[in-house]
N, C-alpha and C positions, 0 to 999 in steps of 0.2 A: 504494499500500501502504498503511496504519497507521503511526503513529511513527513520521514521519519516513524513510518509505521502507523500513522494518523491516516484513519478513515475518513477522507472527505466526500461530501455528497452535495450534490447542486440539487435543488426542487426547481422545478420551472412550470409555470400555466397558473394563468389567475383569471381577475374580472368577476368572478361568481364561485357563491359559496361552493359552488357543485363541482367546481375545479379546484378550490383551494383546502378544504375539509377532505378528502381523501391523499392531499400531500400531506397533512397532518399526521392521517392515522400510519400511511408508509414510515415519515418521520419517526410514531411511535413504535411501531414493529423493528426498525432497524437498531434506535437505541436500545430496546430490550435485547436483541440478539449480540449487538456487538459489548453491553454490560456484562451479559453472560459470559463472552469470550475473552473478557479484561480487557478490552482492546480501546484506545482514546480515539475521537473521532469528532468532528464537525462538521453542521449541517449549513447552509446555505441556499437560498433563496432568489432567484433572478425573475423579477416581474415588475408589474404596476406597482406604484407605490400607493394602496388605498386601504380600505378598512378591512379588510383581508389580509393584506401583506401585514397588518399591526399584527393579528391572530397569530401568524407563523413567528413574528417578532416574540411573541409572549411564551411563545412554546422553547424559546431558545436559537430560534432558526436565523441567522444574522441574513439583514435583507440587501441584498444590491438593486435596486430602483432599476428601472429599464422604462425607454422611451416606448411606446406599443402602438401595433394599431389594429385592424381586424382583419381577416381573411374571409370575405365573403363571396358566393359563389352566382350573387344577382347583381345587375348593374345598377350601380351608385355612383353620386357624387364623391359621396364620402371616400369610395376607394381610390381617388385621385388626390384627395387632400390625406392619405394615410400612409403614401409613397415616401412622404419625407420620415415618418415615423416608423415605418420598416428600415430604410436607410440606417436611419441613427443606431435604430434598437439591435443592427447584425453587428455594427461597428462594436458598439456596447458588448453586446453577446461575445464578440472575439474578444477581444482585451481582457473582459473580465473572467473568462474560462483559460485565459495564457497565464493570467496571475495566479490564480487558483488553481488551475490544473487540479480538480476532481479526481476520486477513483470512477466516479459514476454520476451520471444524469438521469434523474427521470422528471418525465413530462407528464402531466395531465392537458395539454394544450392548453386551449386560448388564450388569451392577450401574452403577446410575444415569446411562445413557447418554440415554434418554428424555428427561428433564430440561435435559439441558445441547442438548438438538436443539429442544426445544420454546423454552427462551431462547433460542436463536441466529437461530432463525426469526422471534422478537417482535423481535428488533434487527436484523432482514434481513441479517443473517451467513448466506453459503455452508453451504450444509449438507451433506457426501459422507457416506452410508454403506455398509461392505462387508456380504455377507452369505454364510458362511461354508456353511451346510448346505444340501443341495437342497431340505429343508424350512423355511421359514423362521422363526427366532422370532418372539415377538409385540412383543418392544422394536421390533424393526427394520420389523415391519410396521407397527408405530403410527408410526414415526420415518422413512418411508417417504416420509408424506403432508404431512412439513415440508423434503421435501432436496431439492437442487438434482440431483443425480446419484447414482446407485444405481449399485453393482457387485455380481456375484453371484459366486459360484465354482462353482456347477454351472448346466447349460444350463435343467437341472428347476427352478429357482427364481426364474428369470425371468419366469413366467407370473404371479406374483403381484404386480409391479411395473408400475408406469408404464412400455408399453413407450420411450415418447420420451426416457425420461432413465436406461435402465437396459442396462448391458453386461456380459455373460459373459468373466470375464479370469482365472478361477481363482483360488488364492488366495496371497496377499503372501507371501515366505519372506524372511528376512533373508541380508543377503547371506553370513551364514557358511555357509548352505546355499546356496546359489548360485555359491559361487567356485572358483578353481582346487581340485582334488581329486588325492591320493595313489591307488596302485593299491588294488586289493582288499586283496593278500597285505601290501603293507607296513601298509596302516590294520590288520590284525589281527597284523601283531606286533608294531606301538606300542601295541597292545594287552593284549598279551602271551599273545595266540594262537596255535594253531596257521596258517599261510599256507594249508596244501592243505585243511583238513579243514572241512568247511561249518559258519558258523557262525547261529547265531539269535538276532535282536534283541528281547525281549520288553520292550513298554512295557504299559504300564496309565494312560495321557494322564498332564497335567502335575502329578497326586496321587498317581499309583498306583491302583492295584485291588487291593484286600484279597481278591475272589474269585478274579483271576486269578493272583496269588502265591500262595496257599492251593492252588491246582488244581496248581500248579508243582512246590512242594516235595511235596504226595502222591506227584508223578511224577516226581519229580530222576533219582532212576537210572535209570530208563526211559527218560527223555527225554535225559540226557548220553551213554547208551549210541549214540545214534542222530547227536546234533548237539553243537558245541560253544556255549556259551550266553551271552550277554551279560544281563544281569537289572535293568530299571530295577524298584525297587520304589516310588518315591515316599520321600518324607522322613521320614515317620514311621511307613513301614512298615518301612524299612532296619535297624533295629537288631534287630528278631525274624526279618526273613528273614535276615540273613546267622547269627543264632545256627540257627537250625532247618537252614537249608542245611548248616552244617558238621557238624549230628547226622545228616542224612540222608544224606551222604557220604563218613562216618568208613570205613568198609571198602569204599568205592567202588573207590578207587585208581585217582584219576581224573585225577589232575593238575591241570592248567591250563584243565580244560574245561569251569568252570563260574567265572562272577564276577558277585556284586550288587554294584550302584550304589546309591546314593539318587536322584539325578536327572541328567538329561543335558541341561546348557545348551551349555555352549561345547565341548563336546565329540561333542554329535550329531551333527554332519558328519563327525567320524571313525566312529563306531558306526554310521552308516548307511553310510558308504562301505564299510565292513568286513563286513558282514552279507551275508549271502544272502539272507536269507528274514525275513520278521519276524512276530511273533506277538502281536497288539496290541486294545485297544478301538479304536473308528471314530472317525468325525465329520469333523470335515477337517483333519487330520492326516495323511488319505488323500493330499492332495495333497505330502506333505513326502516320503512312500515314494515317489510319482510321481516326483519331482524326481530321485528316485537309480535309477528303475527297479528298485523294490524290488516282488515277490511277497509277497504277506501272508495271514494265519490269522487274520482280523478277529473279532472277539467283542465286539459291541457290546453295551455297556451297556443290559440292559433297563429299567431304570428313567429312562432319557436323555429330557430335556425334547422333549415331540410325537413322540417317540423317532424323534428326529433320527441317532441313530447307527446305527440300524441301516437308514434310509432311504439314509443316505450311504454305508454298507459296500456294500448293494446295487446303488448306481451304481456305485461301483467294480467290484464284482463282474462284474456284465452285462458288461465290458470282454474280461475276460477275466485280471484280476490279480489276484484272491483269492478264496481261499476263506470264505462267512460261516458262524459255528457258533454259533447263536445260546444263550443262556447256558443253558436248559434243556436244552440238547444236549451241555453241556459234558461229556463223561462220557469215558474213556479209551479206550474202546473205539473211537469216532466220530472223537475228536481225535489220535490216534495213525495211523489209517487214513487221512487225511487229511494228515497231513505226511511218512505211507511215501509217500503219491504225488507230492507234490512231490520229494521227496530223491532218489528212485528208479523214476518214473516216464519213460521215456525222453524228453525235450526237453522235459517238462511245465516244468518252472522256470525255463526259456528261454524260452518261450511266454509265461509268466506275465511273465515281468520286461522284457518288448518290449511287452505289452499295459499293463504300469504307466508304462512310459518313453512310450507315446503317449497317455496318459491326461493326462500334465502338460501344463501352459500356462504356458509361459515370460514373465516379464517384466508381473505381475501390481502388485506393488510400482509401479513405475515406471508404469504408465499410469495409476493413480490420481494421481500426483504430477504427472505432466503434466496430465492435466484441470484439478487441483485451482488448479495457476499460471494457466492458460487464462482459466477464470471470472476469478479475482483479477486478472489484467491486462486484462481486456475491462472490469471494472467500472470501472477510472478514468479 
């Protein structure tokens, strides 16, 4: 290993929680293995300087900010504006990797990742990538040509990559989501809810969803007449949702049946343990739901890149774990019809929960960490 036997690792990819949280999961798994080996190590992150980068810094990963652009498959004026950003980002990637010269690079795709992958390939540094979605993004499709190892969450995605170096492993989850849990009843009590009544967890992705928030607020009295609600609104939407929800429930006399929170980070495990079902966007987050055996009503983002949210949702729903409502069909009659089925149709919620649990593939982060360490050790 480089730097007097110290293991040096660079993580890249960013722009959303879906990119950064798996990086944290793999870093945790690598840290555990290296500590067990009594091997010194140092971790770095190369990507955009945003709130997700701060999460990595809090985990002890040194952040090297980069200028980033977005790879798009469609015509957009932003493609022209991003050309200088890509050029600067490539120069930064080559320069920073030359200085760090790590043992390996792990990429989740997303903002800035492709330049780091190409620079690593140029320096003959092993590159490992992970694709979270059933339909791969352009960044990872390009990065795969420069990769030593490729990991995918969905079996469907494997057909897009070199089968000789591709493994279907599921999605890397943080230790917070895979560790010991309390009971559902205690989790509800800890969050201030009735431990007996059903609890819906509503999420709109790492940044929240304005459309889902608006639909929930428009139908809030009807919703809480059926179930308790923990609503993750997104940081930017929280103040408005909290104010409007208070107004909507002013005369409802519902007590503690509804709570809005801006974001669930460290509290995600408690929220998912407490929940009986989830109303959510889609994407790689379905593996988090599966880790907790949660049934779901999924509302994919219509404008998601390459339609990946709908495809991911359909893959999850095919198992019987979820019901998919496309945004054009997000109407009170359709939504509450499906919700009532989950709440009242004999055995349906239990069957969906069992299907969700079967969908989960444990040990993804550790599988990546093991392959990275094995490849680096074989090169010495």
